[in-house]
C-alpha positions in Angstrom: -193.6 -1.6 227.7 -197.1 -1.3 228.6 -199.8 -3.8 227.4 -197.1 -6.6 226.0 -195.4 -9.3 227.3 -196.4 -10.9 231.0 -198.2 -8.6 233.1 -199.5 -6.7 230.5 -201.8 -9.3 229.1 -205.1 -7.9 230.6 -204.5 -4.5 229.1 -203.7 -6.3 225.2 -206.8 -8.5 225.8 -208.9 -5.2 226.5 -208.0 -3.2 223.2 -210.4 -4.0 220.4 -209.2 -6.6 218.1 -206.1 -7.5 220.4 -206.7 -11.4 221.0 -208.0 -11.8 217.5 -205.0 -10.1 216.2 -203.0 -12.3 218.4 -204.5 -14.8 216.9 -204.1 -14.4 213.5 -200.4 -13.5 213.7 -200.2 -17.1 215.6 -202.2 -18.8 213.1 -199.9 -17.0 210.4 -196.9 -18.2 212.0 -198.0 -21.7 212.6 -198.9 -22.1 209.0 -195.2 -20.7 208.2 -193.6 -23.4 210.5 -195.9 -26.3 209.3 -194.3 -25.4 205.7 -191.1 -25.7 207.0 -191.4 -28.4 208.9 -192.8 -30.7 206.0 -190.3 -29.4 204.2 -187.2 -30.5 206.3 -189.1 -33.9 207.1 -188.6 -34.7 203.2 -185.5 -33.4 203.5 -184.5 -35.8 206.2 -186.5 -38.7 205.2 -184.7 -39.0 201.9 -181.4 -38.7 204.1 -182.5 -41.8 206.0 -183.7 -43.7 203.2 -184.5 -42.3 199.2 -187.5 -44.2 198.9 -188.8 -42.7 202.5 -191.6 -40.4 202.1 -192.9 -37.8 204.9 -195.5 -39.5 206.9 -193.4 -43.2 206.9 -190.3 -40.7 208.2 -192.8 -39.3 210.8 -193.8 -43.2 212.3 -190.1 -44.1 211.7 -189.4 -41.2 214.4 -192.3 -42.4 216.5 -191.0 -46.2 216.7 -187.9 -45.3 217.7 -189.0 -43.4 220.7 -191.4 -46.3 221.8 -190.4 -49.8 220.0 -190.7 -52.4 220.1 -194.4 -52.1 220.3 -196.9 -53.8 218.7 -198.9 -52.1 215.6 -202.2 -51.9 217.5 -200.1 -50.1 220.1 -199.1 -47.8 217.8 -202.5 -47.2 216.5 -203.5 -46.1 219.8 -200.4 -43.7 220.4 -200.8 -42.0 217.2 -204.5 -41.7 216.5 -203.8 -43.0 212.9 -206.1 -45.4 211.6 -205.1 -49.0 211.6 -204.9 -49.1 207.5 -202.5 -46.1 207.6 -200.0 -47.3 210.2 -200.4 -50.8 208.8 -199.2 -49.2 205.2 -196.8 -47.3 206.5 -195.2 -50.4 208.6 -195.1 -52.1 205.4 -193.4 -49.5 203.7 -190.9 -49.4 206.5 -190.2 -53.1 206.4 -189.8 -52.7 202.4 -186.9 -50.2 203.2 -185.4 -52.5 205.8 -185.7 -49.6 208.6 -187.6 -51.7 210.9 -188.4 -55.3 211.5 -191.2 -57.7 213.0 -189.9 -60.0 216.0 -191.9 -62.4 217.9 -193.3 -60.8 221.2 -191.5 -62.4 224.1 -194.6 -62.1 226.2 -197.0 -63.9 223.7 -195.3 -66.1 220.7 -198.3 -65.6 218.6 -197.8 -61.8 218.6 -195.4 -59.8 216.5 -193.7 -56.3 217.8 -192.2 -54.1 215.3 -188.9 -52.3 216.1 -185.9 -50.1 213.8 -183.5 -52.7 212.3 -179.8 -51.8 213.7 -179.6 -50.1 210.0 -182.7 -48.0 210.4 -181.9 -47.2 214.2 -178.3 -45.9 212.7 -179.3 -43.6 209.8 -182.1 -42.3 211.9 -179.3 -41.2 214.7 -177.3 -39.8 211.9 -179.9 -37.4 210.9 -181.1 -36.7 214.7 -177.6 -35.7 215.3 -177.3 -33.5 211.9 -180.3 -31.8 212.8 -179.8 -31.3 216.3 -176.5 -29.6 215.7 -178.3 -27.2 213.0 -181.0 -26.5 215.4 -178.5 -25.0 218.0 -176.6 -23.1 215.6 -180.0 -21.7 214.3 -180.9 -20.5 217.7 -177.0 -19.6 218.5 -178.6 -16.1 219.2 -181.4 -17.2 221.5 -180.5 -17.2 225.1 -181.2 -20.3 227.1 -184.0 -18.9 228.8 -185.7 -18.2 225.3 -185.2 -21.8 224.1 -186.4 -23.1 227.4 -189.9 -20.7 227.6 -190.7 -21.8 223.6 -190.3 -25.4 224.3 -192.4 -24.5 227.5 -195.1 -23.0 225.4 -194.6 -25.1 222.4 -195.1 -28.0 225.1 -198.5 -26.7 226.2 -199.8 -25.7 222.6 -199.3 -29.6 222.2 -201.1 -30.4 225.4 -203.7 -28.1 224.0 -204.1 -29.6 220.9 
């Protein structure tokens, strides 16, 4: 159809309000997505541990991908305030989901890493989450999933 999809981009942008309408549609859909993501994060956090909040769950996810790591590096990688990271790390430690261990390269420094229990609970939740996502996208073609992932990656890089 002219004016839509690939190849019709120039026509869509030339229409009065075309780009603005598209941007508003995107903003509306992102708002819905972010709201659902917050709700899902709270649900998944509670499954990892009943005392885990959404923000600390997000940090736990991040730590699972980068640990063991110094707390200062977590601040650098996440862009979060040092005091925020410190509070969240303390909370995750209280819940016995992470632990501080000696840094083998510097005996005075400590690294944070997931405990065995934290890693196991998070792995179970992630596995369930992936299975649900696959089921929810069951009608999507593999090409559509790849393209959506590519575009989300592009958006994340731009943001």
